[in-house]
Structure formats: structure tokens, C-alpha cells
C-alpha positions, 0 to 999 in steps of 0.5 A: 500500500502506498502513502500519499502526501498532498503538497502544502499551498502557500496562501499568496500562491493560492491567491495568485492561482485564483486571480487568473480565472476570476479575471477571465470570468469577470471579463467574460461577464462584462463583455456579455453584459455590454452586448459585445457580439464577440463575447463568446471568444472569452470562453477561449480564455476560460478554456486555456486557464482550465487546461493549464490548471488541469494539466499543471498544478492539479492534482499535486501529490507525492506517493511513497511506493515500494521502491520509488518516490512518485511525484505527481504534478498535473499530467507530469509524473516523476519516479525517483528510486529510493536508491538514488536519494543520498540526502534530504535537506530543507530548502526554500528554493523554488527550483529545488522541486515541484511544490506549491509552497516555499515553506521549509517543508519543501525538500531537495534531494541528491 
């Protein structure tokens, strides 16, 4: 049986992730209310945001499998064999690993 761990999400990052769909919906409603004949094109923005969110940050979790650490970041999956992990140290670097948080609970490995 595998153990699954969800990624922490920083509040400021959650706000940033919510801004794009809220602005897209606001613009779409404003165009419809204004009677713009091209308002239907606003759905492309909503669709793009949905595709990006569905393909990148969600779902996001880590799984401890029998022989590997599985990192699931949207449609991207990475398996790291436990044998390759030499050291685990706390870090706040955004490039050290996929994470929705920069808290010290994010780790990098060697």
C-alpha cells in the first residue's frame, strides 16, 4: 500500500492561482453584459486557464511506493528510486522541486 502526501499551498500562491480565472470570468461577464457580439471568444480564455490548471498544478501529490518516490504534478509524473536519494535537506528554493509552497517543508534531494 502506498502513502500519499498532498503538497502544502502557500496562501499568496493560492491567491495568485485564483486571480487568473476570476479575471477571465469577470471579463467574460462584462463583455456579455455590454452586448459585445464577440463575447463568446472569452470562453477561449476560460478554456486555456482550465487546461493549464488541469494539466499543471492539479492534482499535486507525492506517493511513497515500494521502491520509488512518485511525484505527481498535473499530467507530469516523476519516479525517483529510493536508491538514488543520498540526502534530504530543507530548502526554500523554488527550483529545488515541484511544490506549491516555499515553506521549509519543501525538500531537495541528491
